[in-house]
C-alpha positions as CSV (number, residue, x, y, z in Angstrom):
1,X,68.7,74.3,-39.1
2,X,68.8,72.7,-35.6
3,X,69.8,75.3,-33.0
4,X,70.0,73.3,-29.8
5,X,72.9,71.1,-28.6
6,X,72.7,68.1,-26.3
7,X,75.2,65.6,-25.1
8,X,75.3,62.1,-26.5
9,X,76.5,58.8,-24.9
10,X,77.5,55.4,-26.1
11,X,74.2,53.7,-26.5
12,X,72.9,56.7,-24.6
13,X,73.4,54.7,-21.5
14,X,76.8,55.0,-20.0
15,X,79.2,57.8,-20.9
16,X,77.4,60.9,-19.7
17,X,78.8,62.6,-16.7
18,X,76.2,63.9,-14.3
19,X,74.2,66.4,-16.4
20,X,71.8,68.4,-14.3
21,X,69.6,70.2,-16.9
22,X,67.4,72.3,-14.8
23,X,64.2,72.8,-16.8
24,X,62.5,75.9,-17.9
25,X,58.7,76.1,-18.0
26,X,55.7,78.2,-17.2
27,X,55.4,76.5,-13.9
28,X,57.8,77.3,-11.1
29,X,59.3,73.8,-10.7
30,X,60.7,74.3,-14.2
31,X,61.2,78.0,-14.3
32,X,65.0,78.1,-13.9
33,X,68.1,78.3,-16.2
34,X,68.4,75.7,-18.9
35,X,71.7,73.9,-17.8
36,X,74.0,73.6,-14.9
37,X,76.7,71.0,-14.2
38,X,78.2,69.8,-11.0
39,X,80.8,67.1,-10.4
40,X,79.1,63.9,-9.4
41,X,81.2,63.8,-6.2
42,X,79.6,67.0,-4.9
43,X,76.1,66.2,-6.0
44,X,73.3,64.0,-4.6
45,X,73.9,65.4,-1.1
46,X,70.5,66.8,0.0
47,X,66.9,67.2,-0.9
48,X,67.6,70.1,-3.2
49,X,69.9,67.9,-5.3
50,X,67.2,65.3,-5.5
51,X,64.8,67.9,-6.8
52,X,67.3,69.1,-9.4
53,X,68.0,65.6,-10.5
54,X,64.3,64.8,-11.1
55,X,63.6,68.2,-12.8
56,X,66.5,67.5,-15.1
57,X,64.6,64.5,-16.5
58,X,61.6,66.7,-17.3
59,X,63.9,69.2,-19.0
60,X,65.4,66.6,-21.3
61,X,62.0,65.4,-22.4
62,X,61.5,68.6,-24.5
63,X,64.9,68.3,-26.2
64,X,65.3,68.1,-29.9
65,X,65.6,64.4,-30.1
66,X,62.4,63.8,-28.1
67,X,60.1,66.3,-29.8
68,X,61.5,67.6,-33.1
69,X,63.1,66.1,-36.2
70,X,64.2,62.7,-34.8
71,X,60.8,62.1,-33.2
72,X,59.0,63.2,-36.3
73,X,61.1,60.8,-38.5
74,X,60.7,57.8,-36.2
75,X,57.2,58.3,-34.9
76,X,55.3,60.2,-37.6
77,X,56.8,60.0,-41.1
78,X,55.9,56.3,-41.6
79,X,52.2,57.0,-41.2
80,X,49.8,57.7,-44.0
81,X,48.7,60.9,-42.2
82,X,51.9,62.8,-42.6
83,X,54.6,63.7,-45.1
84,X,57.8,65.8,-45.1
85,X,56.5,69.2,-46.0
86,X,58.8,72.4,-46.0
87,X,60.5,73.0,-49.4
88,X,61.1,70.0,-51.8
89,X,64.9,70.2,-51.3
90,X,65.0,70.7,-47.5
91,X,65.8,67.8,-45.2
92,X,65.0,65.2,-47.9
93,X,66.0,62.4,-45.6
94,X,62.5,62.5,-44.2
95,X,61.3,61.0,-47.5
96,X,63.3,57.9,-46.8
97,X,61.2,57.3,-43.7
98,X,58.0,58.0,-45.7
99,X,59.0,55.3,-48.2
100,X,60.6,52.9,-45.8
101,X,64.0,53.2,-47.5
102,X,65.9,54.7,-44.6
103,X,69.6,54.0,-44.3
104,X,70.5,52.7,-40.8
105,X,73.2,55.4,-40.7
106,X,70.7,58.3,-40.9
107,X,71.2,60.7,-38.1
108,X,67.5,60.9,-37.1
109,X,67.6,57.3,-35.9
110,X,70.5,57.9,-33.6
111,X,69.1,61.3,-32.5
112,X,65.9,59.6,-31.3
113,X,67.7,56.6,-29.8
114,X,70.1,58.9,-27.9
115,X,67.4,61.2,-26.7
116,X,65.5,58.3,-25.1
117,X,68.6,56.8,-23.5
118,X,69.5,60.2,-22.2
119,X,66.1,60.3,-20.4
120,X,66.8,56.8,-19.1
121,X,70.3,57.7,-17.9
122,X,68.9,60.7,-16.0
123,X,66.2,58.6,-14.5
124,X,68.7,55.9,-13.5
125,X,70.8,58.6,-11.8
126,X,67.8,59.5,-9.7
127,X,67.0,55.9,-8.9
128,X,70.6,55.1,-7.9
129,X,71.4,58.2,-5.9
130,X,68.2,59.6,-4.3
131,X,67.6,56.6,-2.0
132,X,70.9,57.5,-0.3
133,X,69.8,61.0,0.5
134,X,68.4,61.9,3.9
135,X,65.2,63.7,3.1
136,X,61.4,63.7,3.5
137,X,60.4,60.1,3.0
138,X,57.2,60.8,1.1
139,X,58.8,63.2,-1.2
140,X,61.7,60.8,-1.8
141,X,59.2,58.1,-2.8
142,X,57.4,60.5,-5.2
143,X,60.7,61.5,-6.8
144,X,61.6,57.8,-7.4
145,X,58.1,57.2,-8.8
146,X,58.5,60.2,-11.2
147,X,61.8,58.8,-12.4
148,X,60.3,55.4,-13.0
149,X,57.4,56.8,-15.0
150,X,59.7,58.7,-17.3
151,X,62.0,55.7,-17.7
152,X,59.0,53.6,-18.6
153,X,57.8,56.2,-21.2
154,X,61.3,56.3,-22.8
155,X,61.6,52.6,-23.0
156,X,58.1,52.3,-24.5
157,X,59.0,54.8,-27.2
158,X,62.2,52.8,-27.9
159,X,60.6,49.3,-27.9
160,X,57.8,50.1,-30.2
161,X,60.2,51.8,-32.6
162,X,63.1,49.3,-32.6
163,X,61.8,46.0,-30.9
164,X,64.6,44.4,-29.0
165,X,66.9,47.0,-27.4
166,X,69.6,47.3,-24.7
167,X,68.0,47.4,-21.2
168,X,69.9,49.5,-18.7
169,X,68.4,49.8,-15.2
170,X,71.4,51.1,-13.2
171,X,74.1,53.6,-13.8
172,X,77.2,52.0,-15.3
173,X,79.9,51.6,-12.6
174,X,82.8,51.8,-15.1
175,X,83.7,51.5,-18.8
176,X,83.3,47.7,-18.7
177,X,79.5,48.2,-18.3
178,X,78.9,50.7,-21.0
179,X,78.5,48.2,-23.8
180,X,75.5,45.8,-23.4
181,X,73.6,43.6,-25.8
182,X,69.9,43.9,-26.8
183,X,67.3,42.4,-24.5
184,X,64.1,40.7,-26.0
185,X,61.2,43.1,-26.2
186,X,59.2,41.0,-23.8
187,X,61.8,41.7,-21.2
188,X,61.7,45.4,-21.9
189,X,57.9,45.4,-21.6
190,X,58.3,43.6,-18.3
191,X,60.5,46.4,-16.9
192,X,58.1,49.1,-18.3
193,X,55.2,47.5,-16.6
194,X,57.1,47.0,-13.3
195,X,58.1,50.7,-13.3
196,X,54.5,51.8,-14.0
197,X,53.1,49.6,-11.3
198,X,55.6,51.2,-8.8
199,X,54.8,54.7,-10.1
200,X,51.0,54.3,-9.9
201,X,51.2,53.1,-6.4
202,X,53.0,56.3,-5.2
203,X,52.2,59.2,-7.6
204,X,49.5,61.6,-6.5
205,X,46.3,62.1,-8.4
206,X,47.0,65.8,-8.8
207,X,49.4,68.6,-7.8
208,X,49.2,72.2,-6.7
209,X,49.6,74.8,-9.4
210,X,53.4,75.1,-8.8
211,X,53.9,71.4,-9.8
212,X,51.4,71.0,-12.6
213,X,52.9,68.9,-15.4
214,X,54.6,66.3,-13.2
215,X,53.7,62.7,-13.7
216,X,50.6,61.6,-11.9
217,X,48.8,58.4,-10.9
218,X,46.6,58.8,-13.9
219,X,49.6,59.2,-16.2
220,X,51.1,56.0,-14.9
221,X,47.8,54.0,-15.2
222,X,47.1,55.5,-18.6
223,X,50.6,54.7,-20.0
224,X,50.3,51.2,-18.6
225,X,47.0,50.8,-20.5
226,X,48.8,51.8,-23.7
227,X,51.7,49.5,-23.0
228,X,49.2,46.6,-22.3
229,X,47.4,47.4,-25.5
230,X,50.5,46.9,-27.6
231,X,50.8,43.5,-26.1
232,X,47.1,42.7,-26.6
233,X,46.6,42.3,-22.8
234,X,43.0,43.4,-23.1
235,X,41.9,42.7,-19.6
236,X,44.7,44.9,-18.3
237,X,43.8,47.6,-20.8
238,X,40.3,47.6,-19.6
239,X,41.2,47.6,-15.9
240,X,43.7,50.4,-16.2
241,X,41.5,52.6,-18.3
242,X,38.5,52.0,-16.0
243,X,40.7,53.2,-13.1
244,X,41.7,56.3,-15.0
245,X,38.1,57.1,-15.8
246,X,37.4,57.4,-12.1
247,X,40.1,60.1,-11.5
248,X,38.2,63.2,-12.6
249,X,39.4,63.6,-16.2
250,X,37.0,65.0,-18.8
251,X,36.9,66.2,-22.3
252,X,36.9,69.9,-23.1
253,X,33.7,71.0,-24.9
254,X,35.6,72.3,-28.0
255,X,38.1,70.0,-29.6
256,X,40.4,72.8,-31.0
257,X,40.8,74.3,-27.6
258,X,42.6,71.1,-26.3
259,X,45.7,72.1,-28.3
260,X,46.0,75.7,-27.3
261,X,48.5,77.0,-24.7
262,X,45.7,78.1,-22.4
263,X,44.4,74.5,-22.0
264,X,47.8,73.0,-21.2
265,X,47.8,70.6,-18.2
266,X,44.0,70.9,-18.1
267,X,41.2,68.4,-17.4
268,X,41.8,66.5,-20.6
269,X,45.6,66.2,-20.1
270,X,46.9,62.9,-18.8
271,X,50.6,63.7,-19.5
272,X,52.3,66.5,-21.4
273,X,55.9,67.3,-22.1
274,X,56.3,70.8,-20.6
275,X,57.5,73.8,-22.6
276,X,57.4,77.6,-22.2
277,X,58.5,81.0,-23.2
278,X,60.4,82.4,-20.2
279,X,61.0,86.2,-20.6
280,X,64.7,87.0,-20.7
281,X,65.8,83.3,-20.9
282,X,65.7,82.1,-24.5
283,X,68.1,79.3,-23.7
284,X,65.6,77.8,-21.2
285,X,62.7,78.4,-23.7
286,X,64.3,75.8,-26.0
287,X,61.3,73.7,-27.3
288,X,61.3,73.4,-31.0
289,X,58.2,71.1,-31.2
290,X,56.0,73.8,-32.6
291,X,58.7,75.7,-34.5
292,X,59.6,72.8,-36.8
293,X,56.0,72.2,-37.8
294,X,54.7,75.8,-37.9
295,X,53.3,77.5,-41.0
296,X,56.2,78.2,-43.3
297,X,57.0,81.7,-44.7
298,X,55.3,83.8,-42.0
299,X,56.7,85.6,-39.0
300,X,55.7,83.6,-35.9
301,X,55.1,80.5,-38.0
302,X,57.9,78.0,-38.4
303,X,59.7,75.6,-40.7
304,X,56.7,73.7,-42.2
305,X,57.7,70.1,-41.6
306,X,55.5,67.1,-40.8
307,X,52.4,68.2,-42.7
308,X,49.1,66.4,-43.0
309,X,48.4,64.4,-46.2
310,X,45.4,64.5,-48.5
311,X,44.6,61.0,-47.2
312,X,44.2,62.4,-43.7
313,X,42.1,65.3,-44.9
314,X,39.8,62.8,-46.6
315,X,39.6,60.4,-43.6
316,X,37.2,62.6,-41.6
317,X,33.5,62.1,-41.8
318,X,31.5,64.9,-43.4
319,X,31.2,67.8,-41.1
320,X,33.5,66.6,-38.5
321,X,34.9,69.7,-36.7
322,X,38.1,67.8,-35.9
323,X,39.2,68.1,-39.5
324,X,39.5,71.9,-39.3
325,X,41.0,71.7,-35.8
326,X,43.7,69.2,-37.0
327,X,44.7,70.8,-40.3
328,X,45.6,74.4,-41.2
329,X,44.6,74.8,-44.8
330,X,46.0,77.3,-47.2
331,X,43.6,80.3,-47.5
332,X,41.9,79.8,-44.2
333,X,41.7,82.1,-41.2
334,X,42.4,80.3,-38.0
335,X,39.9,80.6,-35.0
336,X,42.6,82.7,-33.4
337,X,42.5,85.2,-36.3
338,X,45.7,84.3,-38.3
339,X,45.1,84.6,-42.0
340,X,47.0,81.9,-43.9
341,X,48.1,82.9,-47.4
342,X,46.4,81.1,-50.2
343,X,49.7,80.2,-51.8
344,X,52.9,78.7,-50.4
345,X,55.1,75.6,-50.2
346,X,52.6,73.3,-48.6
347,X,48.8,73.1,-48.8
348,X,48.3,72.0,-45.2
349,X,50.0,72.2,-41.8
350,X,49.6,70.6,-38.4
351,X,47.2,72.7,-36.4
352,X,47.8,70.7,-33.2
353,X,51.3,72.2,-33.0
354,X,50.1,75.6,-33.9
355,X,50.7,78.7,-31.7
356,X,49.0,82.0,-32.8
357,X,51.5,84.2,-34.6
358,X,50.8,87.0,-32.2
359,X,52.4,85.0,-29.4
360,X,55.8,85.0,-31.2
361,X,58.6,87.0,-29.4
362,X,61.7,87.9,-31.4
363,X,64.8,86.0,-30.2
364,X,62.8,83.0,-29.2
365,X,61.8,79.8,-31.1
366,X,58.4,80.2,-32.7
367,X,55.8,78.4,-30.6
368,X,58.2,77.6,-27.8
369,X,55.2,77.9,-25.4
370,X,53.5,74.8,-26.8
371,X,53.5,71.6,-24.7
372,X,53.8,68.2,-26.4
373,X,50.6,66.2,-25.7
374,X,51.8,62.7,-24.9
375,X,48.5,61.2,-23.5
376,X,45.0,62.6,-23.6
377,X,41.8,61.5,-21.9
378,X,40.2,60.8,-25.3
379,X,42.9,58.2,-25.9
380,X,42.0,56.6,-22.6
381,X,38.4,56.4,-23.6
382,X,39.3,54.9,-27.0
383,X,41.6,52.3,-25.4
384,X,38.8,51.4,-23.0
385,X,36.4,51.0,-26.0
386,X,38.8,48.8,-27.9
387,X,39.5,46.6,-24.9
388,X,35.9,46.2,-24.0
389,X,35.1,45.3,-27.6
390,X,37.9,42.7,-27.7
391,X,36.5,41.2,-24.5
392,X,33.0,41.0,-25.9
393,X,31.5,43.9,-23.9
394,X,30.0,45.9,-26.8
395,X,27.8,48.0,-24.5
396,X,30.8,49.5,-22.7
397,X,32.7,49.8,-26.0
398,X,29.9,51.8,-27.6
399,X,29.5,54.0,-24.4
400,X,33.2,55.0,-24.3
401,X,33.3,55.5,-28.1
402,X,30.3,57.7,-27.9
403,X,31.8,60.1,-25.3
404,X,34.5,60.9,-27.8
405,X,32.2,61.3,-30.7
406,X,29.7,63.4,-28.7
407,X,32.4,65.9,-27.9
408,X,33.5,66.0,-31.5
409,X,30.1,66.8,-32.8
410,X,29.7,69.7,-30.4
411,X,26.0,69.5,-30.1
412,X,25.3,69.2,-33.9
413,X,23.1,66.1,-34.1
414,X,23.3,66.2,-37.9
415,X,26.9,64.9,-37.9
416,X,28.9,62.0,-36.5
417,X,26.0,59.7,-35.7
418,X,26.3,57.4,-32.7
419,X,27.9,54.0,-33.5
420,X,25.3,51.4,-32.6
421,X,26.6,48.1,-34.1
422,X,27.4,45.4,-31.6
423,X,29.1,43.2,-34.2
424,X,32.7,42.9,-32.9
425,X,34.4,43.4,-36.3
426,X,32.3,46.3,-37.3
427,X,32.8,48.0,-33.9
428,X,36.5,47.3,-33.9
429,X,36.9,49.0,-37.3
430,X,34.8,52.0,-36.0
431,X,37.1,52.3,-33.0
432,X,40.2,52.1,-35.1
433,X,38.7,54.8,-37.4
434,X,38.0,57.0,-34.4
435,X,41.6,56.7,-33.2
436,X,42.7,57.8,-36.7
437,X,40.8,61.0,-36.7
438,X,40.7,61.8,-32.9
439,X,44.5,61.3,-32.5
440,X,45.6,62.5,-35.9
441,X,49.1,64.1,-36.1
442,X,49.8,63.0,-32.5
443,X,52.5,60.4,-33.3
444,X,50.3,57.4,-32.8
445,X,48.9,56.5,-36.2
446,X,52.0,54.7,-37.5
447,X,52.4,52.4,-34.5
448,X,48.6,51.9,-34.2
449,X,48.3,50.4,-37.7
450,X,51.3,48.1,-37.1
451,X,49.9,46.8,-33.8
452,X,46.6,46.2,-35.5
453,X,48.3,44.0,-38.1
454,X,47.4,46.2,-41.0
455,X,50.9,47.4,-42.0
456,X,50.8,45.9,-45.5
457,X,47.2,47.0,-46.2
458,X,47.6,50.6,-45.1
459,X,51.3,51.3,-45.7
460,X,52.2,48.8,-48.4
461,X,51.6,51.4,-51.2
462,X,54.4,53.4,-49.6
463,X,56.8,50.5,-49.6
464,X,56.1,48.9,-46.2
465,X,57.1,45.3,-46.0
466,X,56.0,42.7,-43.5
467,X,58.7,41.0,-41.4
468,X,60.9,44.1,-41.7
469,X,59.2,47.4,-41.3
470,X,57.4,46.5,-38.1
471,X,60.5,48.2,-36.5
472,X,63.0,50.7,-37.7
473,X,66.7,49.8,-38.1
474,X,69.0,50.0,-35.1
475,X,71.2,53.1,-35.6
476,X,74.4,52.1,-37.4
477,X,76.4,54.4,-35.2
478,X,75.4,52.3,-32.1
479,X,76.3,49.0,-33.8
480,X,79.7,50.4,-34.8
481,X,80.3,51.8,-31.3
482,X,79.4,48.4,-29.8
483,X,82.0,46.6,-31.9
484,X,79.2,44.4,-33.2
485,X,77.7,43.4,-29.9
486,X,74.5,45.1,-31.0
487,X,73.0,43.4,-34.0
488,X,70.9,45.0,-36.8
489,X,67.2,44.3,-37.1
490,X,66.3,41.8,-39.8
491,X,66.1,43.1,-43.4
492,X,68.2,46.2,-42.9
């Protein structure tokens, strides 16, 4: 079923030759053919090479392992909001993630692992070679900051999924450096925070239209807030989110519009993985994020995986417009006019990955125009609310929470009443609930519940066990390749 091919490396960190994957996207800095390769000895010569090197990192972000089956398995299937979908007999290995019975040899683990280390390898190539190039100093600094941001993002995705992991900060000089042991997660978090500090100090607040979609100062600060939240560094979370809240972001008036192609890289976007349909270039239009989740059995739909659960449908407050904006129900007509048949394999689909069927072009992946929303402004506001509450500032917590709820109610005073309790526990639970419904189907719920210490309470009915399932198993292929230098996570 997968129709894209990418190169793997031992631990994803050492054996790749220089792969310059020049990205394809709706913006000109990505609107080029999908792949090109040059020998490392003739590359990294001038400013043009530096640009290609940085753009290759952005291209890899939309690859299969970063946004499709491996990411769904590792970042979505464990949550109570999502289940396999598609037909009962298709890709049944997803069920093993849903029930926490996954075999360490399963290919989705290694697919996700390798995708993140490919991002890191490409970032390390830039960080190693661009400093040697004679070029505009300000642009050089920005390119290095972009590479550090994406390296930080990839390490964050790895550390929250696997815990202790190998930490590679340079390009391996020779085969003797390919195989390295795991580093404690505290050390990984330290590198992530260092990279994000460096990135935030250099990255611009915004870009011209030709460069929309690149990492910004707000993206670095916002990701740093999330990284700090996972470590319960509440003062840092509050500080970073307060800073982001001064940078001009805002919420779109209508929640459903946030996830449509027309709103990509807009005022609510803090960071998105870029994708596009480039006429005449299906190879560069290679995103399958929307395709694998689209409505099954209809032209312009998709494969029907990663579907919402009944538990998610029931989690929304009565009348909350976000329910219909998050879930495509059988028998409905979408706001864009697509009529969904009343019968089919699955009762619900992920509306946040939905692209109207009329936008499908034969010969291209369904929904290949759809960006992957990594960090939105509403997430910043909810992190700000949670941090303020943990620090005893209920007034600020209520204020930030209310901005999110006010947008959700869209002027209807009869729904989603303002949260007014100043009791810390009550307010904490309200913020957690808001995260569940505001960020539903955005690959956050599983890790949110674990960091909140509620894994057993929320996921226990599915087979989740404390002191094991806080992390996924290290891919067995990586342990085998390492000759046992890598060790398996406890319980697997």
